[in-house]
C-alpha positions in Angstrom: -8.1 -10.9 30.4 -4.5 -12.2 30.1 -3.8 -13.9 26.8 -1.6 -16.9 26.2 1.8 -16.2 24.7 2.6 -18.2 21.5 5.7 -18.4 19.3 3.7 -16.7 16.5 2.6 -13.8 18.8 6.1 -13.3 20.0 7.5 -13.4 16.5 5.0 -10.8 15.3 5.6 -8.5 18.3 9.4 -8.8 17.8 9.0 -7.6 14.1 6.9 -4.7 15.2 9.2 -3.8 18.0 12.2 -3.7 15.7 10.5 -1.3 13.3 10.3 2.5 13.7 7.6 2.6 10.9 4.1 1.1 10.6 4.1 -2.1 8.7 1.6 -3.9 6.5 0.7 -7.6 7.1 2.7 -8.8 4.1 5.8 -6.8 5.3 5.5 -8.3 8.7 5.1 -11.8 7.2 8.3 -11.3 5.2 10.3 -10.4 8.3 9.1 -13.3 10.5 11.7 -15.8 11.7 9.1 -18.6 11.7 6.3 -19.6 9.3 3.0 -18.1 10.2 0.0 -18.0 7.8 -1.7 -14.8 6.8 -4.9 -15.4 8.7 -3.0 -16.0 11.9 -1.0 -12.9 11.4 -4.1 -10.8 10.9 -5.8 -12.4 14.0 -2.7 -11.6 16.1 -2.5 -8.0 14.8 -6.2 -7.4 15.5 -5.9 -8.9 19.0 -2.9 -6.7 19.6 -5.1 -3.7 18.5 -7.9 -4.8 20.9 -5.4 -5.0 23.7 -4.0 -1.6 23.0 -0.5 -2.8 22.1 -0.7 -1.9 18.4 -2.8 0.5 16.4 -4.1 0.1 12.9 -3.7 2.7 10.2 -5.8 2.5 7.1 -4.0 4.4 4.4 -5.5 6.3 1.5 -5.1 3.2 -0.7 -7.2 1.1 1.7 -4.2 -1.0 2.8 -3.9 -1.6 6.6 -0.7 -0.9 8.4 0.1 -1.7 12.0 2.4 0.2 14.5 3.4 -0.6 18.0 2.0 1.8 20.5 5.3 3.2 21.9 6.7 6.4 23.2 7.6 9.2 20.9 10.9 11.1 20.8 10.4 12.9 24.1 9.4 9.7 26.0 5.7 10.5 26.2 3.1 8.1 24.9 1.7 9.1 21.6 -1.8 10.6 22.0 -4.7 8.5 20.7 -5.6 11.2 18.1 -2.3 11.6 16.3 -1.7 11.9 12.6 0.2 9.5 10.4 2.3 10.3 7.5 2.7 8.3 4.2 5.8 9.1 2.1 5.1 9.0 -1.6 8.8 8.4 -2.3 9.9 5.6 0.1 6.3 4.4 0.8 6.7 4.3 4.6 4.0 5.2 7.0 4.9 6.6 10.4 3.2 8.1 13.4 3.7 11.8 13.9 4.1 12.6 17.6 1.7 15.6 17.7 -1.8 15.7 19.0 -4.6 16.7 16.7 -7.1 19.4 17.7 -10.3 19.6 15.7 -13.9 20.6 16.1 -17.0 18.9 14.9 -20.6 19.9 14.8 -22.7 19.7 17.9 -24.3 16.3 18.5 -21.4 14.3 17.1 -19.0 12.3 19.3 -15.6 11.1 17.9 -14.4 7.7 19.2 -11.4 7.2 16.9 -9.4 9.2 14.4 -7.7 7.9 11.3 -5.7 10.7 9.7 -3.0 10.1 7.1 -1.0 13.0 5.6 0.6 12.3 2.3 3.8 13.7 0.9 7.6 13.5 1.3 9.0 12.4 4.7 11.8 14.2 6.4 14.3 11.7 5.0 13.1 12.1 1.4 12.5 15.8 1.2 
């Protein structure tokens, strides 16, 4: 289903597209060029997730971050089951462009993966 474009959606998408890191709702709100309330921002972000434009990362502190689903450095789309990395120094969260391989006990079926590695990013180490 094609969704209607609004100034708020365009503004949120513009902020996400300009960032190379995942962003929290409040960080997105601070960078918006127009006034948009928190509930509308969350609604837009969740709709973008449903449409496969953005993915949600729930960090170890329970806070939600959102990242645009874009190509990684070698121009291939990031795999669905990729890790994220949270830097303890600069507090950024970024997608790591490597596929995760794992095994689970027989009878289980994984639909989504939420993996956040924590430490110092390449810029801070």
